[in-house]
C-alpha positions in Angstrom: 106.8 93.0 102.5 102.7 92.0 102.1 100.4 95.0 101.1 97.9 96.1 104.2 95.4 94.4 104.9 91.9 96.0 104.0 90.3 95.2 107.7 93.7 97.9 108.5 93.0 100.3 105.9 89.6 100.6 106.9 90.7 101.3 110.2 92.9 103.7 109.5 90.4 105.7 107.4 87.9 105.9 109.8 90.7 107.6 112.6 91.6 109.8 109.8 87.8 110.9 108.9 85.8 110.4 112.0 87.1 113.6 113.7 86.3 115.5 110.9 82.8 113.5 109.9 81.1 114.2 113.2 81.3 117.8 113.1 80.4 118.3 109.5 77.3 119.7 108.3 77.0 119.1 104.8 78.8 116.1 103.0 79.0 116.0 98.9 79.3 112.2 97.7 80.2 112.6 94.0 79.3 109.6 91.9 78.0 108.3 95.3 75.9 105.6 94.1 73.7 103.3 96.1 74.8 104.0 99.5 77.3 105.5 101.8 80.5 103.4 102.5 81.6 106.1 105.2 79.7 106.6 108.6 77.6 109.7 108.2 76.8 111.1 111.4 72.5 112.0 111.5 73.0 115.7 111.4 74.9 115.9 108.5 73.1 116.8 105.0 73.9 114.8 102.4 73.9 115.4 98.6 74.7 112.7 96.1 75.7 112.9 92.5 75.6 110.1 90.5 75.6 109.5 86.2 72.9 106.5 87.1 69.3 107.0 87.7 69.3 103.7 88.9 71.9 103.8 91.3 70.3 107.8 93.4 67.3 105.7 92.9 68.8 103.6 95.3 70.7 105.5 97.2 68.2 105.8 100.6 69.7 108.4 102.7 70.5 111.1 100.4 68.6 114.3 101.2 69.7 115.8 97.8 70.4 113.6 94.5 71.3 115.5 91.2 71.7 113.2 88.1 74.8 114.1 86.1 78.0 113.6 84.7 81.0 114.7 87.4 82.7 116.7 84.6 79.2 119.1 83.6 77.6 119.4 87.3 77.8 122.8 89.4 79.4 121.1 92.6 79.2 125.1 94.1 82.3 126.8 95.8 83.1 126.3 99.9 79.8 124.5 99.9 80.7 121.6 102.0 82.4 120.4 104.9 83.6 117.0 103.1 83.4 115.3 100.1 83.8 111.6 99.3 84.6 110.0 95.8 84.6 106.4 96.4 85.7 104.1 93.4 85.1 106.7 91.1 88.0 108.4 89.8 89.2 105.3 87.7 85.5 105.9 85.7 86.3 109.5 84.6 88.2 110.8 81.5 89.6 114.0 83.3 89.9 113.3 87.0 91.6 115.9 88.0 89.2 118.5 86.4 86.9 116.8 88.4 89.4 116.9 92.2 89.7 120.5 91.2 86.0 121.5 91.5 85.8 119.1 94.4 88.5 121.1 96.0 86.8 124.5 95.4 83.2 123.1 96.6 85.3 122.5 100.5 84.9 124.9 102.8 88.4 125.8 104.5 89.1 123.2 106.9 87.6 120.3 104.9 88.3 117.0 103.7 88.3 114.9 100.6 88.4 111.6 100.9 89.0 109.4 98.0 89.4 105.7 97.5 90.4 104.1 94.4 92.0 100.6 92.4 95.9 101.1 92.9 96.7 101.3 89.1 100.0 99.5 89.5 98.6 96.2 91.2 97.8 93.4 88.9 94.1 93.8 89.1 93.9 97.3 87.9 96.1 96.4 84.5 93.9 93.5 83.9 90.7 96.0 84.4 92.6 98.6 81.9 93.7 96.5 79.2 90.7 94.0 78.8 87.7 94.8 77.4 84.3 95.3 79.0 82.4 92.0 78.5 85.3 90.2 80.0 84.5 92.6 83.3 80.9 91.5 83.2 82.3 88.1 82.5 84.5 87.6 85.6 81.6 89.5 87.8 78.5 87.3 86.3 80.4 83.9 86.1 83.3 84.4 89.2 82.1 86.1 91.6 78.0 85.2 90.8 76.5 88.4 90.6 73.3 87.9 89.2 72.9 91.8 88.3 76.3 92.5 86.5 75.8 94.6 83.4 72.6 95.5 84.2 71.5 98.9 83.8 72.5 101.0 86.9 75.1 98.2 88.3 78.6 97.0 88.2 80.8 97.0 86.5 81.1 100.2 85.2 83.3 100.7 82.2 86.5 101.9 83.5 89.6 104.4 81.8 92.4 104.4 84.7 93.7 107.6 83.7 97.8 107.9 84.6 96.4 110.8 87.1 95.0 108.5 89.6 98.4 107.0 90.5 99.3 108.3 94.2 102.0 109.7 93.3 100.0 112.4 90.8 97.8 113.0 93.6 100.2 113.7 96.2 101.6 116.4 93.4 97.8 117.5 93.0 97.5 118.1 96.4 100.4 119.9 97.3 99.9 122.6 94.1 96.2 123.2 95.3 97.6 123.6 99.0 95.7 120.4 100.0 97.1 118.5 103.7 97.5 115.5 103.0 96.4 113.6 105.7 96.2 109.8 104.9 97.8 107.4 102.4 97.4 104.0 102.4 98.0 101.0 100.0 96.0 97.8 100.6 94.8 94.6 99.5 91.1 94.6 98.4 88.7 91.9 100.3 87.8 91.3 97.1 90.7 88.8 97.1 90.2 86.7 99.8 86.1 86.6 97.6 88.0 85.4 95.2 89.6 82.5 97.0 86.1 81.4 98.7 84.2 81.7 94.9 87.0 79.9 92.9 90.1 78.5 94.7 91.9 77.4 91.3 91.5 81.0 89.9 93.0 82.3 92.9 95.9 80.1 93.0 96.7 81.4 89.3 95.8 84.7 90.1 98.2 84.5 93.4 100.8 82.4 91.6 100.7 85.4 88.7 101.2 88.3 91.9 103.9 86.6 93.4 105.8 86.2 89.8 105.1 90.1 89.1 105.9 91.1 92.4 109.8 89.8 92.1 110.0 90.8 88.3 108.6 94.4 89.0 109.9 95.0 92.6 106.7 96.3 93.6 103.5 95.4 94.6 101.3 94.2 92.7 98.8 93.1 95.4 98.3 95.9 97.1 94.9 96.4 94.5 93.3 99.7 95.9 94.2 102.8 97.9 92.6 105.4 100.6 93.8 109.7 99.9 92.7 111.4 102.0 93.6 115.5 102.1 92.2 118.6 104.1 91.5 122.0 102.7 93.4 125.2 104.6 91.8 126.4 107.4 
């Protein structure tokens, strides 16, 4: 069975989180980078924390910007109605530490939105076991990024700690009394972009995934996931 398309996955995410965001007064974007990936209402006050000064400088919609490492910055207690950590936990040395801080920072009834690469996907396996220079090379020469590897621009160094596996996140949510609202694994649009940029490399990639799916009896093409939890009211 093929994974969910990115279009369907984003639609599921929007349906899940929009009712909460519409009434949210304060939103935290942990590792928020240079832009928001969700529809944030104009009435909400947005705090962005990021370790990159370049990324923070480029973020134009944040009301409050904090430069710092998510492992050490104080998020506060019951300070936000929603928190978003988007394609960040794969870069963290201790993702559970950061997630616990997010849990404490959310008010009762609030939500945490997690977007991340699926650690069991071919994409994540390659990212975990190849050197950083290779990531830069691929982004620059395959995806034609002019800013690849420059300060404050992707790719960023990855860790892919075992705690970011969806089953580990589900256990973490249960231990912290969080309600799981959404989990969906999907195929990123990056694969379609690869087919457009380099058909031959995309063909080889698709062949490896097809063989890997048969051998591992899993879905190596489910490259990313969304995970949304709710704090008890």
